[in-house]
N, C-alpha and C positions, 0 to 999 in steps of 0.2 A: 281657752280658759280665761276667765275674767278674775281679776284680783281687786279686792276692796280692802281698805284698812280702817281700823278703829283704834284710836289711841286710848289706852286704859291705864288706870292707876296713877299714883303719885309720881312715878318715874316715867310716865307717858310711854309705856311700852306699846310697840306696834303689834296689834293683834290682827292677823290677816284672815280674810275669807276668800278661799279659792273655789270658784264656781264653774262647774261644767254641766250644762243643762240644768237639771234640778238637784244635782248632787253637790255636796259642799265638804270642804276640809277647812278646819280652823287651825291656824298656826299661832302658837304662843298665846294661849288665853290667860294673860297675866293677872287680871283683876276685873272687877265689875261684871260678875256673872249675869246679872239681870240685863245689862246692856248687850252682852254677847248673845244671850238667849233671844233677845228681841231681834237682833240682827240675823240670827239663824232662821227665825221665822218659819216659813213653810218649806224651806229647803230640807233635803234629805241629808242629814249629817252622816258622813261615811267614816270619818277618822279625825283624830286630833294629832297634830304634829307639834313636838316640843324641840326647839333647837338646843336647849340645855336646861339644867335643873334649877336655875336661880328662881327665887320666889316671884320676882317681877315678870317672869315668863310663864309661870304655872299656877298662879294664885287662884284662878277660877277652875282649875282642872278637876278637882274632886267633885265639886258641885255639877260640873258638866257631865262627868262620868256617872253620877247618880241619876241624872236626868236622861242621858242618852247612853245606851250600851254600845259604845264604839271602841275600836282599838286605838291605842296610842303608838305612833310611829310604826305602822305596819309596813311590810316590804312591798305591798301592792295594794292599790285601791282602784276598783272598777271606774272607768272613765278618766283616770289620771295616769299619765306616764311620767315617772320621776325616778331619780336616783337619790340614795342617801349617801352623803359623803362625810366621813369623819373629818372634822376640822378642829382638833384640840388646840388649846393655847389659852383662850379665855377661861375655859374649864376643861377638865378631862373628858367630859361627855358632850362637848360641843359638836353639833352636826349641822350640815348645810343640806337643804333640799333643793335639788336641781331638776328643772322641768325643761329638757332639751328641746322639745317641740315648740315651746313658748319662749325659749331663751331667757328664762328667769331663774334666779336663785333666791332662796330665803336663808339668810346668813346669821340670824340671831345677833349675838354680840361678837361674832368673829370679825366681820368686816362692816364698816360704816362708810358713809360719805366722808371722804378725806381723813379716815382714821381706822384704827383697828381696836379690838376689844382689850380691856385691861388684862394684864397677866399677873398683877400683884395680889389678887384675891385668892382665897382658898381654892386649890385645884388648878390654878393658872400656872402657865409655864412659858417663859420666853423661848426656850428651845423648841417646844411643841408648836408655838405660834409661828416661828420661822419655818419649820417644816410644812405646816399647813399653808402658809403663803407661797412657798415654793411649789407645792402640789397644785394649788388652785391656778397658778400661772398657765398651766397647760390648757385651760378652758378658753373658749373664744372671747375676744375682747368685747363683743357686742352684747354680752349677757347683761340683763338688767338685774341689779342687786336690790333686794328688799331687806333692809337691816332691822334689827330688833328695836332700834330707837332712831328717830330722825328721818330724814328724807331718803328716797331711793337714789341710786347712782348707777354707773356703768362700770363693769369690771375693768375694761381697758383703761379708763381714767384712774382707777384705784391702783392698778399695776404700776403706774408711773411713780407711785409713792412707796412701794414695797421696800426699796433699798434704804429708806429713811428710818424704818422701824427696827 
């Protein structure tokens, strides 16, 4: 699977394009529908993944669904092997998408490079965040993390900071 990123909107949300052959999944279409549509191009859009319900991660969702009749957060997509992991803390509905064959996770605003998501916004919870961090520790250290904002990182590097949060 190939991963491409397009930063969209005023908050520079990472909108990811997951490509397997001619098939495509869009992760967190936060804004700038036309740019996203241009990047979809001739690919066969199979699904849209949302890591959580904040506006900066789903701003272009409605227009995309009007243009492409695809499911949002389906349990399975042909040509893609992934798991959906609930990771509440930043929001109640935060989820992480894990692709074990590719050793990558799309974490939204749950985990960032050298940081975690805010828990002081509506739906956030320090207690849920701690539980999600404990749960994610069981995954291999060499998984590449693609966050909702900023640069990618490696899970093992981030685990070293979990006790500080």
